[in-house]
Each structure stands twice: as C-alpha cells, then as structure tokens.
VOBA-1610 file (N, C-alpha, C; in pm, whole numbers, padded with zeros to 5 digits, always signed):
BEGIN
Met+10676+13238+07339Met+10625+13185+07483Met+10498+13141+07478Thr+10414+13210+07384Thr+10249+13167+07386Thr+10252+13015+07327Ala+10346+12965+07278Ala+10339+12807+07242Ala+10306+12733+07358Met+10344+12776+07475Met+10280+12710+07626Met+10129+12697+07605Leu+10071+12767+07528Leu+09909+12751+07542Leu+09851+12654+07421Arg+09963+12599+07346Arg+09894+12524+07232Arg+09847+12387+07280Gly+09712+12384+07251Gly+09618+12268+07299Gly+09576+12260+07426Lys+09576+12352+07483Lys+09521+12399+07647Lys+09378+12462+07626Thr+09289+12384+07722Thr+09184+12442+07724Thr+09151+12582+07811Val+09126+12693+07745Val+09123+12810+07831Val+08961+12846+07835Val+08932+12894+07951Val+08793+12946+07949Val+08760+13097+07985Val+08725+13176+07897Val+08731+13295+07899Val+08576+13347+07945Thr+08610+13406+08058Thr+08476+13434+08160Thr+08402+13574+08135Arg+08449+13650+08017Arg+08398+13800+08005Arg+08259+13782+07977Pro+08184+13888+07987Pro+08030+13891+07922Pro+08049+13864+07766Ala+07944+13805+07720Ala+07947+13769+07572Ala+07981+13892+07485Glu+07950+13990+07515Glu+07968+14126+07426Glu+08099+14174+07449Arg+08166+14125+07538Arg+08325+14174+07571Arg+08416+14060+07524Ala+08385+13936+07487Ala+08480+13843+07517Ala+08560+13792+07361Gln+08497+13868+07252Gln+08541+13790+07113Gln+08718+13846+07108Ala+08761+13940+07147Ala+08911+13967+07136Ala+08982+13881+07216Trp+08955+13861+07338Trp+09036+13754+07398Trp+09016+13620+07334Val+08914+13574+07305Val+08881+13426+07243Val+08979+13417+07123Asp+08966+13557+07048Asp+09070+13519+06911Asp+09179+13541+06932Ala+09233+13599+07051Ala+09386+13600+07079Ala+09448+13483+07147Phe+09341+13412+07236Phe+09393+13286+07263Phe+09371+13172+07164Ala+09279+13167+07079Ala+09287+13093+06957Ala+09402+13073+06869Ala+09461+13229+06845Ala+09586+13270+06777Ala+09709+13174+06841Ala+09711+13188+06949Ala+09806+13119+07023Ala+09797+12956+07045Gly+09723+12892+06978Gly+09677+12774+06969Gly+09623+12705+07081Ala+09538+12777+07155Ala+09469+12724+07270Ala+09314+12662+07221Asn+09289+12588+07294Asn+09129+12535+07272Asn+09044+12643+07353Val+08952+12734+07301Val+08899+12842+07385Val+08747+12809+07395Val+08680+12829+07490Val+08575+12818+07536Val+08510+12940+07593Ala+08430+13029+07531Ala+08360+13137+07595Ala+08260+13103+07665Cys+08286+13126+07809Cys+08172+13098+07912Cys+08147+13201+07993Pro+08076+13293+07980Pro+08041+13418+08043Pro+07989+13381+08177Val+08048+13437+08302Val+07981+13412+08421Val+07906+13548+08479Ile+07911+13661+08405Ile+07809+13775+08429Ile+07737+13817+08325Glu+07654+13883+08358Glu+07584+13943+08251Glu+07557+14100+08267Leu+07553+14185+08180Leu+07533+14304+08168Leu+07415+14362+08137Ser+07333+14449+08175Ser+07225+14493+08138Ser+07202+14669+08158Ala+07088+14703+08092Ala+07069+14866+08117Ala+06988+14873+08247Val+06987+14983+08307Val+06897+15011+08425Val+06782+15065+08370Ser+06671+15031+08459Ser+06532+15086+08432Ser+06459+15160+08548Gly+06345+15205+08529Gly+06275+15253+08629Gly+06337+15367+08713Pro+06337+15344+08843Pro+06397+15448+08933Pro+06538+15450+08929Ser+06614+15336+08906Ser+06741+15339+08874Ser+06814+15405+08771Lys+06711+15416+08659Lys+06742+15519+08534Lys+06728+15639+08566Lys+06609+15697+08637Lys+06577+15821+08672Lys+06690+15880+08772Ala+06722+15803+08848Ala+06842+15842+08942Ala+06968+15869+08866Ala+06995+15783+08766Ala+07121+15790+08691Ala+07108+15926+08608Leu+07006+15954+08545Leu+06992+16058+08463Leu+06995+16176+08564Ser+06922+16177+08661Ser+06938+16313+08767Ser+07089+16331+08788Ala+07180+16256+08823Ala+07302+16280+08848Ala+07381+16316+08710Leu+07358+16239+08617Leu+07435+16278+08504Leu+07401+16406+08442Gly+07269+16451+08466Gly+07224+16548+08424Gly+07251+16679+08503Ser+07320+16655+08599Ser+07367+16779+08683Ser+07495+16863+08599Phe+07559+16781+08506Phe+07671+16852+08425Phe+07588+16953+08327Arg+07488+16976+08323Arg+07432+17081+08252Arg+07478+17243+08316Glu+07486+17237+08435Glu+07496+17377+08497Glu+07647+17365+08571Gln+07689+17241+08593Gln+07792+17261+08715Gln+07912+17187+08648Asn+08047+17253+08692Asn+08148+17191+08633Asn+08199+17098+08740Gly+08240+16971+08688Gly+08283+16885+08761Gly+08338+16766+08703Trp+08375+16666+08765Trp+08444+16535+08712Trp+08348+16436+08672Leu+08370+16361+08564Leu+08320+16227+08553Leu+08434+16117+08520Ala+08423+16060+08610Ala+08538+15945+08628Ala+08478+15828+08581Phe+08539+15737+08478Phe+08508+15623+08402Phe+08607+15522+08436Thr+08570+15403+08492Thr+08648+15289+08554Thr+08636+15183+08449Ser+08540+15156+08326Ser+08520+15070+08261Ser+08477+15099+08133Val+08478+15033+08016Val+08410+15046+07908Val+08229+15025+07894Pro+08206+14938+07969Pro+08051+14953+07980Pro+08001+15059+08061Gly+08079+15111+08142Gly+08035+15248+08217Gly+08025+15353+08124Val+08122+15379+08030Val+08114+15489+07938Val+07993+15464+07832Glu+07995+15337+07790Glu+07864+15306+07708Glu+07764+15316+07738Arg+07716+15301+07893Arg+07596+15324+07920Arg+07557+15436+07977Ala+07656+15509+08030Ala+07628+15644+08077Ala+07631+15730+07935Thr+07700+15703+07832Thr+07692+15809+07739Thr+07532+15780+07640Ala+07497+15629+07654Ala+07370+15611+07580Ala+07237+15696+07667Leu+07262+15684+07801Leu+07165+15745+07892Leu+07173+15910+07850Leu+07281+15932+07849Leu+07277+16108+07832Leu+07229+16132+07675Arg+07237+16054+07593Arg+07219+16060+07460Arg+07049+16058+07439Glu+07006+15976+07524Glu+06867+15947+07519Glu+06804+16065+07578Ala+06845+16121+07676Ala+06787+16236+07760Ala+06832+16365+07693Ala+06898+16358+07559Ala+06942+16484+07496Ala+07023+16570+07620Leu+07094+16510+07679Leu+07197+16569+07765Leu+07352+16557+07741Phe+07394+16487+07622Phe+07505+16462+07589Phe+07582+16576+07559Ala+07534+16658+07481Ala+07599+16773+07449Ala+07651+16860+07543Pro+07550+16923+07671Pro+07605+16973+07779Pro+07700+16920+07872Ala+07689+16779+07882Ala+07766+16710+07951Ala+07914+16720+07890Val+07938+16710+07742Val+08083+16704+07693Val+08134+16837+07706Thr+08035+16928+07716Thr+08100+17090+07730Thr+08124+17124+07866Asn+08062+17071+07981Asn+08096+17109+08065Asn+08179+17002+08190Ala+08163+16895+08133Ala+08254+16805+08247Ala+08382+16779+08223Arg+08457+16781+08316Arg+08610+16718+08323Arg+08597+16566+08299Val+08669+16507+08220Val+08655+16354+08213Val+08786+16293+08254Ala+08791+16190+08310Ala+08884+16107+08377Ala+08862+15966+08342Ser+08962+15883+08311Ser+08959+15761+08248Ser+09072+15673+08314Val+09007+15539+08365Val+09109+15457+08450Val+09232+15401+08356Gly+09227+15400+08227Gly+09327+15331+08140Gly+09267+15306+07986Pro+09358+15274+07898Pro+09376+15290+07771Pro+09242+15251+07696Leu+09200+15117+07755Leu+09083+15079+07658Leu+08957+15163+07704Thr+08938+15200+07826Thr+08826+15293+07857Thr+08851+15451+07794Thr+08989+15502+07767Thr+08999+15615+07719Thr+08962+15603+07577Arg+09003+15484+07499Arg+08950+15462+07334Arg+08801+15488+07335Ala+08721+15412+07428Ala+08597+15417+07413Ala+08512+15554+07458Leu+08600+15636+07541Leu+08545+15751+07554Leu+08571+15834+07428Thr+08700+15838+07360Thr+08729+15916+07250Thr+08629+15879+07128Asp+08588+15764+07124Asp+08517+15713+07008Asp+08382+15747+07026Glu+08335+15786+07138Glu+08188+15826+07193Glu+08201+15973+07170Gly+08297+16049+07167Gly+08315+16183+07159Gly+08351+16281+07277Trp+08389+16198+07363Trp+08447+16248+07517Trp+08576+16315+07492Arg+08620+16411+07576Arg+08758+16470+07564Arg+08826+16425+07714Val+08916+16322+07707Val+08973+16282+07824Val+09085+16365+07883Glu+09063+16400+08002Glu+09159+16518+08070Glu+09293+16437+08128Val+09240+16328+08202Val+09300+16247+08303Val+09318+16098+08271Glu+09430+16010+08260Glu+09452+15878+08265Glu+09586+15862+08345Pro+09575+15771+08433Pro+09695+15761+08518Pro+09775+15665+08448Asp+09883+15660+08481Asp+10006+15553+08432Asp+09953+15417+08484Glu+09914+15396+08600Glu+09859+15270+08657Glu+09702+15255+08637Ser+09654+15157+08578Ser+09529+15143+08585Ser+09426+15087+08675Thr+09422+15189+08788Thr+09362+15144+08893Thr+09253+15258+08934Ala+09151+15214+09013Ala+09051+15340+09042Ala+09115+15428+09161Ala+09213+15365+09239Ala+09293+15451+09338Ala+09395+15536+09276Ala+09442+15485+09185Ala+09556+15576+09087Ala+09489+15704+09038Leu+09360+15665+08981Leu+09264+15754+08899Leu+09243+15861+09006Ala+09194+15835+09132Ala+09145+15904+09221Ala+09269+16023+09260Arg+09377+15959+09260Arg+09496+16051+09298Arg+09525+16163+09198Gln+09518+16097+09053Gln+09528+16209+08959Gln+09439+16304+08966Ile+09311+16280+08995Ile+09206+16389+08978Ile+09237+16493+09122Leu+09272+16425+09206Leu+09300+16486+09347Leu+09429+16595+09310Val+09521+16563+09214Val+09644+16642+09174Val+09594+16760+09110Arg+09498+16749+09051Arg+09439+16856+08934Arg+09334+16946+09020Asp+09276+16878+09109Asp+09154+16951+09173Asp+09148+16884+09318Pro+09209+16981+09394Pro+09225+16934+09554Pro+09071+16903+09624Lys+08986+16961+09594Lys+08845+16943+09638Lys+08734+16909+09542Pro+08747+16804+09469Pro+08656+16800+09342Pro+08519+16744+09366Arg+08436+16771+09282Arg+08298+16698+09278Arg+08335+16597+09166Val+08292+16483+09203Val+08318+16369+09101Val+08169+16284+09086Val+08157+16238+08982Val+08051+16154+08961Val+08094+16026+08878His+08077+15912+08944His+08141+15779+08890His+08039+15690+08834Pro+08030+15682+08704Pro+07936+15603+08661Pro+07984+15451+08652Thr+07886+15356+08721Thr+07946+15236+08743Thr+07822+15120+08759Ser+07831+15002+08781Ser+07757+14914+08796Ser+07687+14927+08932Asn+07575+14828+08972Asn+07526+14798+09063Asn+07632+14697+09188Arg+07742+14659+09118Arg+07832+14590+09192Arg+07995+14673+09180Gly+07967+14805+09152Gly+08083+14892+09124Gly+08160+14874+09244Arg+08303+14882+09243Arg+08382+14899+09364Arg+08406+15069+09396Val+08456+15041+09532Val+08413+15188+09614Val+08574+15272+09610Glu+08658+15187+09557Glu+08807+15274+09589Glu+08809+15403+09530Leu+08747+15447+09429Leu+08763+15575+09365Leu+08711+15667+09461Cys+08569+15645+09471Cys+08517+15762+09575Cys+08553+15751+09722Arg+08602+15633+09765Arg+08673+15633+09898Arg+08780+15737+09909Glu+08866+15727+09801Glu+08997+15811+09787Glu+08968+15966+09786Val+08864+15971+09705Val+08818+16121+09686Val+08745+16198+09809Asn+08674+16114+09859Asn+08613+16160+09976Asn+08696+16199+10105Ala+08781+16055+10109Ala+08872+16072+10233Ala+08991+16210+10224Ala+08990+16260+10090Ala+09087+16358+10076Ala+08993+16499+10087Gly+08872+16500+10100Gly+08764+16625+10139Gly+08696+16651+10008Gly+08707+16566+09875Gly+08620+16595+09765Gly+08499+16521+09811Glu+08394+16541+09681Glu+08268+16475+09687Glu+08259+16387+09578Cys+08244+16246+09615Cys+08236+16146+09490Cys+08132+16081+09508Thr+08036+16065+09404Thr+07916+15985+09424Thr+07933+15887+09282Gln+07883+15758+09330Gln+07878+15621+09246Gln+07713+15642+09201Val+07734+15620+09045Val+07588+15658+08983Val+07581+15504+08905Val+07490+15426+08956Val+07467+15313+08874Val+07411+15331+08746Val+07489+15291+08643Val+07426+15284+08503Val+07407+15178+08412Tyr+07448+15048+08481Tyr+07399+14945+08437Tyr+07435+14840+08531Glu+07364+14721+08503Glu+07319+14602+08614Glu+07437+14496+08555Asn+07533+14461+08683Asn+07601+14333+08678Asn+07537+14224+08760Ser+07495+14100+08658Ser+07447+14018+08745Ser+07529+13841+08723Pro+07528+13784+08823Pro+07593+13669+08810Pro+07501+13567+08706Arg+07577+13499+08616Arg+07461+13398+08527Arg+07446+13284+08624Thr+07307+13214+08592Thr+07259+13094+08663Thr+07233+12993+08577Asp+07234+13012+08457Asp+07186+12906+08365Asp+07309+12839+08268Phe+07405+12773+08350Phe+07506+12704+08291Phe+07465+12597+08246Thr+07525+12530+08140Thr+07521+12386+08074Thr+07588+12308+08161Pro+07564+12184+08146Pro+07645+12091+08225Pro+07773+12090+08199Arg+07822+12124+08067Arg+07962+12140+08026Arg+08014+12259+08091Glu+07954+12353+08081Glu+08003+12487+08154Glu+08024+12472+08300Gln+07924+12426+08347Gln+07955+12371+08514Gln+08095+12288+08522Arg+08120+12195+08436Arg+08204+12120+08437Arg+08353+12198+08419Leu+08350+12280+08330Leu+08471+12365+08291Leu+08483+12453+08424Leu+08383+12519+08465Leu+08388+12613+08579Leu+08448+12556+08703Ala+08433+12421+08722Ala+08452+12351+08853Ala+08615+12294+08821Gly+08685+12338+08722Gly+08812+12303+08712Gly+08850+12200+08606Glu+08761+12162+08514Glu+08802+12084+08411Glu+08860+12171+08282Cys+08960+12248+08292Cys+09028+12323+08202Cys+09170+12362+08240Asp+09224+12398+08164Asp+09370+12444+08209Asp+09406+12593+08228Leu+09307+12648+08221Leu+09322+12814+08252Leu+09196+12870+08264Leu+09170+12987+08338Leu+09035+13054+08349Leu+09096+13189+08332Ala+09030+13263+08253Ala+09055+13421+08234Ala+08960+13518+08277Phe+09006+13611+08371Phe+08943+13695+08434Phe+08958+13864+08397Ala+08838+13913+08381Ala+08872+14071+08349Ala+08828+14143+08483Ser+08760+14103+08563Ser+08725+14167+08706Ser+08692+14103+08849Pro+08680+14168+08937Pro+08664+14090+09057Pro+08521+14028+09059Thr+08425+14079+08998Thr+08290+14028+08992Thr+08287+13907+08930Ala+08372+13884+08810Ala+08380+13769+08745Ala+08446+13658+08827Val+08542+13686+08915Val+08603+13596+09004Val+08495+13541+09079Val+08414+13618+09160Val+08309+13581+09266Val+08215+13505+09205Ala+08175+13541+09071Ala+08069+13457+09020Ala+08119+13339+08954Cys+08242+13339+08924Cys+08309+13191+08884Cys+08286+13098+09010Val+08321+13151+09106Val+08358+13076+09250Val+08215+13004+09286Ala+08105+13106+09264Ala+07974+13079+09310Ala+07911+12955+09232Ala+07962+12992+09095Ala+07907+12870+08998Ala+07948+12741+09016Ala+08079+12745+09066Ala+08166+12607+09102Ala+08130+12548+09209Ala+08047+12602+09303Ala+08006+12555+09416Ala+08086+12483+09505Gly+08207+12561+09544Gly+08329+12530+09629Gly+08409+12420+09586Ser+08412+12387+09438Ser+08492+12256+09384Ser+08647+12301+09432Arg+08708+12235+09469Arg+08840+12204+09502Arg+08937+12234+09391Asp+08891+12154+09287Asp+08964+12124+09173Asp+08974+12277+09112Leu+08865+12371+09115Leu+08849+12496+09050Leu+08981+12597+09109Leu+09015+12571+09231Leu+09108+12650+09297Leu+09239+12616+09253Gln+09250+12496+09210Gln+09407+12437+09154Gln+09418+12475+08981Thr+09316+12523+08946Thr+09333+12575+08803Thr+09412+12712+08795Pro+09492+12720+08732Pro+09567+12843+08682Pro+09477+12955+08618Val+09474+13081+08647Val+09387+13192+08622Val+09495+13305+08568Val+09432+13356+08471Val+09490+13520+08440Val+09409+13624+08448Cys+09465+13733+08528Cys+09352+13835+08551Cys+09435+13957+08501Val+09312+14036+08479Val+09362+14162+08424Val+09380+14274+08555Gly+09510+14305+08576Gly+09543+14404+08691Gly+09551+14327+08832Glu+09586+14402+08917Glu+09611+14347+09050Glu+09486+14365+09122Thr+09388+14444+09088Thr+09273+14424+09184Thr+09184+14310+09175Thr+09180+14263+09027Thr+09104+14138+08996Thr+09198+14016+09042Ala+09331+14027+09033Ala+09424+13925+09090Ala+09387+13917+09243Ala+09386+14033+09315Ala+09369+14028+09443Ala+09238+13957+09490Ala+09166+13977+09414Ala+09000+13897+09430Ala+09048+13746+09433Ala+09113+13717+09323Ala+09124+13558+09286Ala+09213+13502+09401Arg+09310+13557+09437Arg+09378+13500+09568Arg+09308+13503+09691Ala+09232+13607+09698Ala+09134+13594+09835Ala+09032+13502+09809Asp+09019+13449+09718Asp+08914+13332+09690Asp+08977+13216+09704Gly+09114+13206+09693Gly+09177+13082+09716Gly+09251+13033+09600Phe+09258+13099+09497Phe+09346+13066+09362Phe+09479+13059+09393Arg+09556+12960+09347Arg+09665+12935+09401Arg+09784+12978+09273Asp+09741+12994+09157Asp+09833+13019+09055Asp+09774+13131+08986Val+09820+13233+09009Val+09736+13367+08957Val+09825+13458+08880Arg+09817+13441+08763Arg+09902+13543+08651Arg+09835+13652+08637Val+09917+13789+08618Val+09856+13916+08610Val+09897+13983+08484Ala+09801+14049+08415Ala+09827+14127+08278Ala+09822+14259+08323Thr+09908+14329+08316Thr+09911+14478+08368Thr+09844+14567+08291Arg+09796+14531+08140Arg+09725+14604+08068Arg+09595+14507+08023Pro+09483+14569+07955Pro+09385+14479+07940Pro+09368+14439+07796His+09487+14463+07718His+09456+14436+07569His+09484+14272+07563Ala+09417+14203+07472Ala+09412+14089+07467Ala+09544+14022+07457Lys+09628+14084+07361Lys+09778+14045+07344Lys+09842+14021+07476Asp+09799+14125+07556Asp+09893+14111+07694Asp+09817+14026+07762Val+09688+13992+07788Val+09628+13873+07855Val+09693+13757+07818Val+09728+13735+07668Val+09772+13610+07635Val+09900+13584+07701Ala+09990+13692+07676Ala+10130+13696+07710Ala+10145+13651+07874Ala+10048+13706+07955Ala+10059+13666+08111Ala+10011+13555+08122Ala+09911+13507+08037Ala+09890+13354+08094Ala+09985+13227+08030Ala+10097+13272+07945Ala+10159+13190+07900Ala+10293+13178+07960Arg+10309+13297+08088Arg+10413+13299+08141Arg+10459+13154+08238
//
C-alpha cells in the first residue's frame, strides 16, 4: 500500500529533534521527504523555571500523580528534576501516568515506573484511567506553554485537583525560507502533523492559502485530526498510534 507514496512530496512538520524517524519512514516508502519544522521547543527559564521546580518538587513529601502526555514533557520535566537533585524523591513518591507507548518508553528510559497507560492514547482517556485508580487524585501535568487542557479538565470536573506545569516552551517558527513557504502553502502532496499546535502553526505560516487546505494531511490521533478539520483541511488521514510506520501506513490509505 505504501507504494502510493512513491514519488510524492511529503512535508514532515515535526520539530527538528523529533522528525528523523518520520523522515526515514516516508523515505523508505519512496516519498520525496522535506523536513520543515513549524514549531520550536525550548527549555523554560527565569520565573517559569522556578514555578515548574516548585510544583515538581512537591513530590518530595506528597504522594500524587505525575501525568505525562508527550515525550518532550517527559524529557524536560526529568531534566529539571535532575538539575535540582529532586529526581530520586520524585521517582520514589510519585505515581506516574503516561498517555501512550512512546511516552511510556521515554519514561522507562529515564528511570520512571509507569503505573497507568490507557488503551486510547488521549489525555481524556488518561484522566479516566487515573480516576479509576484514585477517585480524588492530585495530579501534576508537565506540559508546554501551549499544552491542552483536557486532562486537567476531566480530573477537576470529577473532584480531583489537577495542575498544569509548564516545563518547556512551544513556539511557532517564523524564519521560513521561500521554498518552505511554498511547500506549506500547498505545493506538496502531503503534510504530516504530530500535534494540534503544528496544525495551527502551519496554517498561520501559509497565511490563508486556499491551496493548503486542499492538501491531504496525516495526523497522529483524533485530537490532532480534529484540529486539522477545524482549520478547514478536507482530506484528513488518521494514524491511531504515533509510531513512524503507522503514520506512513495511514498516509498511504
């Protein structure tokens, strides 16, 4: 089925440090792949860093949940805890929940023990699984400055306490080359999105191009797909899992 991608121009919009597996998988399927990040990730600093450490440091004494919904969230939160010599007590005291297999792998690689991973890789499903195990949980959700609210909304609505903690910055790129601008305006055969923020950043970069919305897109998960549909994309293909091979298979449908 992936033969349908042979010779097609595929634009991978993931941040540069996250794109390679997708680039390799699309190239192996015969596509002409262009890595064109539309968002950039960076560490928090100043007051934001102090606030993150304060929230994460609470696990020195209190038993609660750390709920992770992205690999960058895992990496940035772990780095902050290690820098402040708080990682060991956090690992000991926190109950850890993960949104899906790639996030779980990142957590395991960093030395965390994952207690919860839902069958459906969504923040809402993760919240429901936490609530099954702990009806009134205290949850800290390490995320970005553009993190989505579904997890905390579900937990708080059920009478728990969920706090979003910004552990990294997610910013739209603005320094596109002329060729990248043309590709993002629709001069390609397929766009690949890993997050709703990437969809929003791509649409902004294309400055309202009608050709963009005619371009087929492949999205990881229904949350990202819903964002693409809401912005007007007509041909939205959905990979139910974030693995590169699954994204390529969904794109070739």
